[in-house]
ZAKOLLUM-416346 format. One record per residue (C-alpha): residue in one letter; chain; x, y, z. Coordinates in steps of 0.5 Angstrom, whole numbers. Layout:
# ZAKOLLUM-416346
node aa a	ch A	xx X	yy Y	zz Z
...
This chain:
# ZAKOLLUM-416346
node aa m	ch A	xx 25	yy -67	zz 50
node aa t	ch A	xx 26	yy -70	zz 43
node aa g	ch A	xx 26	yy -67	zz 36
node aa e	ch A	xx 28	yy -68	zz 29
node aa i	ch A	xx 35	yy -65	zz 29
node aa l	ch A	xx 40	yy -64	zz 22
node aa v	ch A	xx 47	yy -65	zz 23
node aa v	ch A	xx 51	yy -61	zz 18
node aa d	ch A	xx 59	yy -63	zz 18
node aa d	ch A	xx 64	yy -65	zz 13
node aa d	ch A	xx 67	yy -70	zz 17
node aa p	ch A	xx 64	yy -77	zz 17
node aa l	ch A	xx 67	yy -79	zz 24
node aa n	ch A	xx 64	yy -72	zz 27
node aa r	ch A	xx 57	yy -74	zz 24
node aa s	ch A	xx 57	yy -81	zz 26
node aa i	ch A	xx 59	yy -79	zz 33
node aa l	ch A	xx 54	yy -73	zz 34
node aa r	ch A	xx 48	yy -78	zz 31
node aa r	ch A	xx 50	yy -84	zz 36
node aa a	ch A	xx 50	yy -79	zz 42
node aa l	ch A	xx 43	yy -76	zz 39
node aa e	ch A	xx 40	yy -82	zz 38
node aa r	ch A	xx 41	yy -85	zz 44
node aa t	ch A	xx 37	yy -79	zz 47
node aa g	ch A	xx 31	yy -81	zz 43
node aa h	ch A	xx 32	yy -75	zz 37
node aa t	ch A	xx 31	yy -77	zz 30
node aa v	ch A	xx 37	yy -75	zz 26
node aa t	ch A	xx 39	yy -73	zz 19
node aa t	ch A	xx 46	yy -71	zz 17
node aa a	ch A	xx 49	yy -67	zz 11
node aa e	ch A	xx 56	yy -67	zz 9
node aa d	ch A	xx 56	yy -59	zz 6
node aa g	ch A	xx 52	yy -53	zz 6
node aa t	ch A	xx 48	yy -54	zz 0
node aa e	ch A	xx 46	yy -61	zz 2
node aa a	ch A	xx 43	yy -58	zz 9
node aa l	ch A	xx 39	yy -52	zz 5
node aa a	ch A	xx 36	yy -57	zz 1
node aa i	ch A	xx 34	yy -61	zz 7
node aa v	ch A	xx 31	yy -56	zz 11
node aa r	ch A	xx 27	yy -53	zz 5
node aa e	ch A	xx 24	yy -60	zz 4
node aa r	ch A	xx 22	yy -63	zz 11
node aa d	ch A	xx 21	yy -61	zz 18
node aa v	ch A	xx 27	yy -60	zz 22
node aa d	ch A	xx 27	yy -58	zz 29
node aa l	ch A	xx 34	yy -56	zz 30
node aa v	ch A	xx 41	yy -55	zz 26
node aa l	ch A	xx 47	yy -57	zz 29
node aa l	ch A	xx 52	yy -53	zz 24
node aa d	ch A	xx 59	yy -54	zz 22
node aa i	ch A	xx 63	yy -47	zz 20
node aa v	ch A	xx 69	yy -50	zz 15
node aa m	ch A	xx 66	yy -54	zz 10
node aa p	ch A	xx 67	yy -55	zz 2
node aa h	ch A	xx 62	yy -51	zz -3
node aa l	ch A	xx 58	yy -47	zz 2
node aa d	ch A	xx 61	yy -46	zz 9
node aa g	ch A	xx 57	yy -45	zz 15
node aa y	ch A	xx 57	yy -38	zz 15
node aa h	ch A	xx 53	yy -38	zz 9
node aa v	ch A	xx 48	yy -43	zz 11
node aa l	ch A	xx 46	yy -39	zz 17
node aa d	ch A	xx 45	yy -33	zz 13
node aa e	ch A	xx 41	yy -36	zz 8
node aa m	ch A	xx 37	yy -39	zz 14
node aa k	ch A	xx 36	yy -33	zz 18
node aa g	ch A	xx 34	yy -29	zz 11
node aa d	ch A	xx 29	yy -34	zz 9
node aa p	ch A	xx 22	yy -32	zz 13
node aa t	ch A	xx 20	yy -40	zz 12
node aa l	ch A	xx 27	yy -42	zz 16
node aa r	ch A	xx 29	yy -37	zz 20
node aa h	ch A	xx 25	yy -40	zz 26
node aa i	ch A	xx 29	yy -46	zz 26
node aa p	ch A	xx 34	yy -46	zz 32
node aa v	ch A	xx 42	yy -46	zz 29
node aa i	ch A	xx 47	yy -48	zz 34
node aa m	ch A	xx 54	yy -48	zz 31
node aa i	ch A	xx 59	yy -53	zz 33
node aa s	ch A	xx 66	yy -52	zz 30
node aa a	ch A	xx 74	yy -52	zz 31
node aa v	ch A	xx 74	yy -45	zz 29
node aa g	ch A	xx 73	yy -41	zz 36
node aa d	ch A	xx 76	yy -35	zz 35
node aa h	ch A	xx 72	yy -29	zz 38
node aa e	ch A	xx 71	yy -26	zz 32
node aa s	ch A	xx 68	yy -32	zz 29
node aa v	ch A	xx 63	yy -33	zz 35
node aa i	ch A	xx 61	yy -26	zz 35
node aa r	ch A	xx 59	yy -26	zz 27
node aa c	ch A	xx 55	yy -33	zz 29
node aa i	ch A	xx 51	yy -30	zz 34
node aa e	ch A	xx 50	yy -23	zz 31
node aa a	ch A	xx 47	yy -27	zz 25
node aa g	ch A	xx 42	yy -31	zz 29
node aa a	ch A	xx 45	yy -37	zz 32
node aa e	ch A	xx 43	yy -40	zz 38
node aa d	ch A	xx 50	yy -41	zz 41
node aa h	ch A	xx 57	yy -43	zz 38
node aa l	ch A	xx 60	yy -49	zz 42
node aa p	ch A	xx 67	yy -51	zz 40
node aa k	ch A	xx 70	yy -58	zz 38
node aa p	ch A	xx 71	yy -62	zz 42
node aa f	ch A	xx 64	yy -61	zz 45
node aa d	ch A	xx 62	yy -62	zz 52
node aa p	ch A	xx 56	yy -67	zz 52
node aa v	ch A	xx 52	yy -64	zz 58
node aa l	ch A	xx 53	yy -57	zz 55
node aa l	ch A	xx 51	yy -59	zz 48
node aa r	ch A	xx 45	yy -63	zz 51
node aa a	ch A	xx 43	yy -56	zz 55
node aa r	ch A	xx 43	yy -52	zz 49
node aa i	ch A	xx 39	yy -57	zz 44
node aa n	ch A	xx 34	yy -57	zz 50
node aa a	ch A	xx 33	yy -50	zz 50
node aa g	ch A	xx 33	yy -50	zz 42
node aa l	ch A	xx 27	yy -55	zz 42
node aa a	ch A	xx 23	yy -51	zz 47
node aa r	ch A	xx 24	yy -45	zz 43
node aa t	ch A	xx 21	yy -49	zz 37
node aa r	ch A	xx 15	yy -52	zz 41
node aa l	ch A	xx 14	yy -45	zz 43
node aa h	ch A	xx 14	yy -43	zz 36
node aa a	ch A	xx 9	yy -48	zz 33
node aa l	ch A	xx 4	yy -47	zz 39
node aa e	ch A	xx 4	yy -39	zz 37
node aa r	ch A	xx 3	yy -41	zz 30
node aa d	ch A	xx -3	yy -46	zz 31
node aa r	ch A	xx -6	yy -40	zz 36
node aa l	ch A	xx -5	yy -35	zz 30
node aa r	ch A	xx -8	yy -40	zz 25
node aa d	ch A	xx -14	yy -41	zz 29
node aa v	ch A	xx -15	yy -33	zz 30
node aa f	ch A	xx -14	yy -32	zz 22
node aa a	ch A	xx -18	yy -38	zz 20
node aa r	ch A	xx -24	yy -34	zz 23
node aa f	ch A	xx -24	yy -29	zz 17
node aa l	ch A	xx -19	yy -32	zz 12
node aa p	ch A	xx -20	yy -38	zz 7
node aa g	ch A	xx -15	yy -44	zz 9
node aa s	ch A	xx -10	yy -43	zz 3
node aa v	ch A	xx -10	yy -35	zz 5
node aa v	ch A	xx -8	yy -37	zz 12
node aa e	ch A	xx -3	yy -42	zz 10
node aa e	ch A	xx 0	yy -36	zz 6
node aa v	ch A	xx 0	yy -31	zz 11
node aa l	ch A	xx 4	yy -36	zz 16
node aa r	ch A	xx 9	yy -37	zz 11
node aa q	ch A	xx 10	yy -30	zz 9
node aa g	ch A	xx 10	yy -28	zz 16
node aa g	ch A	xx 16	yy -33	zz 18
node aa a	ch A	xx 17	yy -33	zz 26
node aa e	ch A	xx 13	yy -27	zz 27
node aa p	ch A	xx 6	yy -28	zz 22
node aa r	ch A	xx 2	yy -22	zz 22
node aa l	ch A	xx -2	yy -18	zz 18
node aa g	ch A	xx 2	yy -12	zz 17
node aa g	ch A	xx -1	yy -5	zz 14
node aa t	ch A	xx -1	yy -5	zz 6
node aa r	ch A	xx -3	yy -2	zz 0
node aa l	ch A	xx -6	yy -6	zz -5
node aa d	ch A	xx -11	yy -7	zz -10
node aa a	ch A	xx -17	yy -11	zz -8
node aa t	ch A	xx -25	yy -11	zz -9
node aa v	ch A	xx -29	yy -9	zz -3
node aa m	ch A	xx -36	yy -12	zz -2
node aa f	ch A	xx -41	yy -9	zz 3
node aa c	ch A	xx -48	yy -13	zz 4
node aa d	ch A	xx -54	yy -12	zz 8
node aa v	ch A	xx -60	yy -16	zz 10
node aa r	ch A	xx -67	yy -12	zz 9
node aa g	ch A	xx -72	yy -12	zz 14
node aa f	ch A	xx -68	yy -15	zz 19
node aa t	ch A	xx -69	yy -9	zz 24
node aa s	ch A	xx -77	yy -10	zz 24
node aa f	ch A	xx -76	yy -18	zz 25
node aa a	ch A	xx -72	yy -17	zz 31
node aa e	ch A	xx -77	yy -12	zz 34
node aa r	ch A	xx -82	yy -17	zz 34
node aa t	ch A	xx -78	yy -23	zz 35
node aa p	ch A	xx -76	yy -26	zz 42
node aa p	ch A	xx -68	yy -24	zz 43
node aa e	ch A	xx -66	yy -32	zz 43
node aa r	ch A	xx -69	yy -33	zz 36
node aa v	ch A	xx -66	yy -27	zz 33
node aa i	ch A	xx -59	yy -29	zz 35
node aa e	ch A	xx -60	yy -36	zz 32
node aa v	ch A	xx -63	yy -33	zz 25
node aa l	ch A	xx -58	yy -28	zz 25
node aa n	ch A	xx -52	yy -33	zz 26
node aa g	ch A	xx -55	yy -37	zz 21
node aa y	ch A	xx -55	yy -32	zz 16
node aa l	ch A	xx -48	yy -29	zz 17
node aa s	ch A	xx -46	yy -36	zz 17
node aa a	ch A	xx -48	yy -38	zz 10
node aa m	ch A	xx -46	yy -31	zz 7
node aa t	ch A	xx -39	yy -32	zz 11
node aa d	ch A	xx -38	yy -39	zz 7
node aa a	ch A	xx -40	yy -35	zz 0
node aa v	ch A	xx -34	yy -30	zz 2
node aa m	ch A	xx -29	yy -35	zz 4
node aa d	ch A	xx -31	yy -40	zz -1
node aa a	ch A	xx -29	yy -35	zz -7
node aa g	ch A	xx -23	yy -34	zz -3
node aa g	ch A	xx -25	yy -27	zz 0
node aa t	ch A	xx -23	yy -24	zz 7
node aa l	ch A	xx -28	yy -23	zz 12
node aa v	ch A	xx -27	yy -16	zz 15
node aa g	ch A	xx -32	yy -16	zz 20
node aa f	ch A	xx -40	yy -16	zz 22
node aa l	ch A	xx -43	yy -9	zz 22
node aa g	ch A	xx -50	yy -11	zz 26
node aa d	ch A	xx -53	yy -15	zz 20
node aa g	ch A	xx -48	yy -13	zz 15
node aa i	ch A	xx -42	yy -16	zz 12
node aa l	ch A	xx -35	yy -12	zz 10
node aa a	ch A	xx -31	yy -17	zz 6
node aa v	ch A	xx -25	yy -16	zz 1
node aa f	ch A	xx -22	yy -20	zz -4
node aa g	ch A	xx -15	yy -19	zz -6
node aa a	ch A	xx -12	yy -18	zz 1
node aa p	ch A	xx -8	yy -19	zz 5
node aa i	ch A	xx -5	yy -23	zz 0
node aa s	ch A	xx -6	yy -20	zz -7
node aa v	ch A	xx -9	yy -24	zz -13
node aa p	ch A	xx -10	yy -22	zz -20
node aa d	ch A	xx -17	yy -24	zz -20
node aa h	ch A	xx -20	yy -21	zz -14
node aa a	ch A	xx -26	yy -18	zz -18
node aa d	ch A	xx -28	yy -25	zz -21
node aa r	ch A	xx -28	yy -28	zz -14
node aa a	ch A	xx -32	yy -22	zz -11
node aa l	ch A	xx -37	yy -23	zz -16
node aa a	ch A	xx -37	yy -30	zz -16
node aa a	ch A	xx -39	yy -29	zz -8
node aa a	ch A	xx -44	yy -24	zz -10
node aa r	ch A	xx -48	yy -29	zz -15
node aa s	ch A	xx -47	yy -35	zz -9
node aa m	ch A	xx -50	yy -30	zz -4
node aa l	ch A	xx -56	yy -28	zz -8
node aa t	ch A	xx -58	yy -35	zz -12
node aa e	ch A	xx -56	yy -40	zz -7
node aa r	ch A	xx -55	yy -38	zz 0
node aa l	ch A	xx -60	yy -33	zz 1
node aa p	ch A	xx -66	yy -38	zz -2
node aa a	ch A	xx -63	yy -43	zz 2
node aa f	ch A	xx -63	yy -39	zz 8
node aa n	ch A	xx -70	yy -37	zz 7
node aa a	ch A	xx -72	yy -44	zz 6
node aa w	ch A	xx -69	yy -46	zz 13
node aa a	ch A	xx -73	yy -40	zz 16
node aa a	ch A	xx -80	yy -42	zz 13
node aa a	ch A	xx -79	yy -49	zz 15
node aa d	ch A	xx -77	yy -47	zz 22
node aa g	ch A	xx -84	yy -43	zz 23
node aa l	ch A	xx -81	yy -36	zz 22
node aa e	ch A	xx -82	yy -31	zz 16
node aa a	ch A	xx -79	yy -32	zz 10
node aa g	ch A	xx -77	yy -28	zz 4
node aa f	ch A	xx -71	yy -24	zz 7
node aa r	ch A	xx -68	yy -20	zz 2
node aa m	ch A	xx -61	yy -17	zz 1
node aa g	ch A	xx -57	yy -12	zz -2
node aa v	ch A	xx -49	yy -13	zz -4
node aa g	ch A	xx -45	yy -7	zz -7
node aa l	ch A	xx -38	yy -8	zz -10
node aa s	ch A	xx -32	yy -3	zz -11
node aa s	ch A	xx -25	yy -4	zz -14
node aa g	ch A	xx -19	yy 0	zz -13
node aa s	ch A	xx -14	yy 2	zz -8
node aa i	ch A	xx -15	yy 0	zz 0
node aa m	ch A	xx -10	yy 0	zz 6
node aa s	ch A	xx -11	yy -6	zz 10
node aa g	ch A	xx -8	yy -9	zz 16
node aa n	ch A	xx -9	yy -9	zz 24
node aa v	ch A	xx -12	yy -3	zz 28
node aa g	ch A	xx -13	yy -3	zz 35
node aa s	ch A	xx -9	yy -3	zz 42
node aa e	ch A	xx -4	yy -7	zz 45
node aa r	ch A	xx -10	yy -11	zz 48
node aa r	ch A	xx -15	yy -12	zz 42
node aa l	ch A	xx -13	yy -12	zz 35
node aa e	ch A	xx -18	yy -13	zz 29
node aa y	ch A	xx -16	yy -13	zz 22
node aa t	ch A	xx -19	yy -8	zz 17
node aa a	ch A	xx -19	yy -5	zz 11
node aa i	ch A	xx -20	yy 3	zz 9
node aa g	ch A	xx -20	yy 8	zz 4
node aa d	ch A	xx -25	yy 11	zz -2
node aa t	ch A	xx -26	yy 4	zz -5
node aa v	ch A	xx -29	yy 2	zz 2
node aa n	ch A	xx -33	yy 8	zz 3
node aa t	ch A	xx -36	yy 7	zz -5
node aa a	ch A	xx -37	yy 0	zz -4
node aa s	ch A	xx -42	yy 2	zz 2
node aa r	ch A	xx -45	yy 7	zz -1
node aa i	ch A	xx -46	yy 3	zz -8
node aa e	ch A	xx -50	yy -3	zz -3
node aa q	ch A	xx -54	yy 3	zz 0
node aa l	ch A	xx -57	yy 4	zz -8
node aa t	ch A	xx -59	yy -3	zz -8
node aa k	ch A	xx -66	yy 0	zz -5
node aa d	ch A	xx -67	yy 5	zz -11
node aa y	ch A	xx -66	yy 0	zz -16
node aa p	ch A	xx -69	yy -7	zz -18
node aa f	ch A	xx -62	yy -11	zz -17
node aa s	ch A	xx -60	yy -14	zz -11
node aa g	ch A	xx -53	yy -13	zz -13
node aa l	ch A	xx -49	yy -7	zz -16
node aa l	ch A	xx -42	yy -6	zz -18
node aa s	ch A	xx -38	yy 0	zz -20
node aa g	ch A	xx -35	yy 1	zz -27
node aa d	ch A	xx -28	yy -1	zz -24
node aa t	ch A	xx -30	yy -8	zz -22
node aa r	ch A	xx -33	yy -9	zz -28
node aa q	ch A	xx -27	yy -7	zz -32
node aa l	ch A	xx -23	yy -12	zz -28
node aa l	ch A	xx -27	yy -18	zz -29
node aa t	ch A	xx -24	yy -23	zz -34
node aa l	ch A	xx -29	yy -28	zz -34
node aa p	ch A	xx -36	yy -28	zz -38
node aa a	ch A	xx -41	yy -24	zz -34
node aa d	ch A	xx -47	yy -24	zz -39
node aa d	ch A	xx -52	yy -23	zz -32
node aa l	ch A	xx -50	yy -16	zz -32
node aa a	ch A	xx -53	yy -9	zz -34
node aa y	ch A	xx -51	yy -2	zz -35
node aa l	ch A	xx -55	yy 3	zz -31
node aa g	ch A	xx -51	yy 9	zz -33
node aa d	ch A	xx -46	yy 14	zz -29
node aa v	ch A	xx -49	yy 15	zz -22
node aa a	ch A	xx -47	yy 21	zz -17
node aa i	ch A	xx -45	yy 17	zz -11
node aa r	ch A	xx -44	yy 21	zz -4
node aa g	ch A	xx -37	yy 23	zz -3
node aa r	ch A	xx -35	yy 22	zz -10
node aa a	ch A	xx -33	yy 28	zz -14
node aa a	ch A	xx -35	yy 25	zz -21
node aa p	ch A	xx -40	yy 20	zz -23
node aa t	ch A	xx -39	yy 13	zz -22
node aa a	ch A	xx -41	yy 8	zz -27
node aa l	ch A	xx -46	yy 3	zz -24
node aa w	ch A	xx -48	yy -4	zz -26
node aa g	ch A	xx -53	yy -9	zz -24
node aa l	ch A	xx -53	yy -16	zz -23
node aa h	ch A	xx -59	yy -20	zz -25
node aa p	ch A	xx -59	yy -26	zz -20
node aa e	ch A	xx -64	yy -30	zz -24
node aa r	ch A	xx -59	yy -30	zz -30
node aa a	ch A	xx -53	yy -32	zz -26
node aa d	ch A	xx -53	yy -40	zz -28
node aa r	ch A	xx -46	yy -41	zz -26
């Protein structure tokens, strides 16, 4: 097993000996003569393993190890200490700080090779796990958000429970239940998948997070799990895309395929505090968002049946918009089930959304 190894030692002879020994076994080797240079290298390029001296000028090995293990983007890199400092206290300090091992100088080549192979195996496992998580997260997160989640998660990327401000979207297709009752099941699934694919693209292209499918409905959030200041603008952009581009294209496809066209949909947006994170059991986890903002978005979407607007948004979402929104109409303060005070409601004129 070979890899990209960084050798950090202030002694040129030691660096040379390690470089030659490692390159003979197929490794790619980079060297650094002090801790400051070593940290710059691991932050600029992919390194699979670090062989680190302790006593060095400017920044010693202890501080390099602490910096790496304290950085979520670096802590997964295995570090093997190779030093003439071999007292019991030094060994314990390095291991407790996260080093894979502490080998004395002069080093035993056989033992060093075994430790390097074990460290590289751990690096490979970490890479495989990140690839698996990237595939999982990519199903409901935009690519840029996936990379940010993995970057912040370090060695154990996950979507932990957090409270943050976001905009929640509920959308639902009208008339699909009656269509499903008179259509063969395989065609129903085909049409539903086509609709959900189109609307999911609208969400993710605007930087939103797909929380889940609720039958023929969609729950999405903007500004979670990674907080962004323009979450309301992103959500409105997705709603516009759904109503002015995706839905007409979907209806055109349905008509061309010999199916009934003219599906309609409702979109509800609400902004405020939410709780987001993973829920479930050890055998099955799902990302979700909960809170009053989520409930309000769902109830606003249901109100689209009572108004001549396919898209409705709360006053909270309207106030957070930073981009022009001359395609919105104020509908007044509306009583929403479950809320003590009326909610300001705005309607989206999709025919006037030319952006």
